[in-house]
N, C-alpha and C positions, 0 to 999 in steps of 0.2 A: 674654850681651850686656854690653858695657862702656859706661860713661857717656861720652858724647861729645855734641857739638853736635847738636841736634834729637832728643835722647832725653829722656824724662821719668824722673826718679829719685825714689825715696822713701827716706827715711832717718830713723832714730832718732838723737837727739843729746842731749848734755848740754854746756852752755856754762858755763865757769867763768872767773873773773878770775885775776889773778896770785896772789892770796891763796888760791886754791882754792875760793872761795865760788861756789855754783851760782847763775848769773844767769838761766838759762832751761833748760828740758828738755822733751823730748817724752814723758817718762815718764808713763804713765797716760793718754796721748792717742794719737791717730793719728800715724803718722810724717809728717814734713814732705815734701810732694811739690812738685817744681819742674821747670821746663823748663830743661835745661842749655844754656848759651850765651845765655840771655835776660836775664841780669843781674838775676835775681830773688832771689839770695842774695849775700852779700858776696863780692867778687872773690877774695880769698885762699882762701875755702872752696870756691868754684866751681872754681878752679884745681886744688886738691888732690883734688877729686872726679873729675876727668878720668881715665878709664881704669879706674876702680873697677868692681866687679861685685857682684851679690847675694851677701850673706854676708860681704863684706869689713868688718873692724872696724879702725879706725885712729884716731890722734890727730892733730889739726891745730892748729898755733899760727899765728894770723893777726896780723900787725902792724897798728897803727892805719892805716897808709897803704893797706892792702888790706882793711881792715875798714870802720869808720864814719868814717874820716878822722882827722886830727890836730885837736886842739882849736884853734878859730879865735877868738882874743880879740876880733876884730871883730864877732863875733855875740853878744857880751855887751854890754848897754847898760843905762843907768839911764834910766827913764822916769817921768813924773809919775804919782802915784796916780790922778789923774782920767782917765788914759788907759783905766782899767778901769771906766768909768761903768756903773752897774747891778749891780756886784759889790761887796757891802758887806764881806764877810769874806775879804779876800785872805790867802793863806797860802803860804809857801814850798812848792814842789812842785806847785802848781797849774799846769795846762797851758792855753794859749790859742792861737788862730790869730791871727796878726798880719800886716798888710800890710807888705811891704818893697819896695825898689826892684826886686827880682827876683820879685815876686809874693807870694802867701800863704806863710807858713811857720809852723811850730809853735815856740812858745817856752815855757820853764818859768820860773816865778818862783823865783829862787835866794836873794833877800834882800829885806827890807823895812826901810827906815830912815825913819820919819816919813812924809813925802809922796813919798819916792823909792823906786821899786821896781826892783830889778835883775832883768832877764830874760836868758835864755841861749837862743839859737837853735841851738846845737850839738846833735847827737844825744847822748842820755845816755851812749852808749858811745864818743863821740869821744875820741881820745887813749888809749884802752885797748887793750891786747893781749887777744885773744880766744883761748880755749883750748877746742877742741871735741873731744869723744869721739863718734865716728860709727860707725854700723852701717847698711850699705846693705841695704834690705829689698826693693826692686823696681827694675828698669830695663826700660823699654819704648821702642819708637819713638814719637815724638810724632806726633799727627795733623797733617794739613795745616792745619786750623783753628787748632790750638794754636800751630804755628809762625808762622802769619800774625798771630795775636793777641798772641804773645809771652808767653803764660802757659798753664798747665795748665787743662784743662776737666774736668768730671766729678768723680768721687770723689777727695777729697783736694786738689782744685784749685778753680778759679773756676767759678761757675755763672752763665750769662747768663739 
């Protein structure tokens, strides 16, 4: 069976950046399982998975536009330190949920200068090319419930 819309695929992967550094991997863990066509993995990787079958091993290079997007400078802003009431020890790298005009979003502190805190709402991999080494381990038809819910249920997927 080949990977197509309304199939569930499982795969092992190693994700590296342009410098060859490993950013994430399924090594030592269960394969990643997803509903194909559900937008549950980055678009460039999902596109490359179409038509693959169990046992296929391949490499995929995903551009920022088909990965986590290009870096948006509009999502970086400087806020007053008192916006973090109740947090005494602010450090770069700390993550917070913030309210925006478009609803809640995750932000990361990237710099602190006195009473000014720089936060970035971009995904940490925004603007980065992604390099995947993939091995397909399973492909099956999705259940009606999985298709309706837009994600995998059961082993390797979401449990209600």
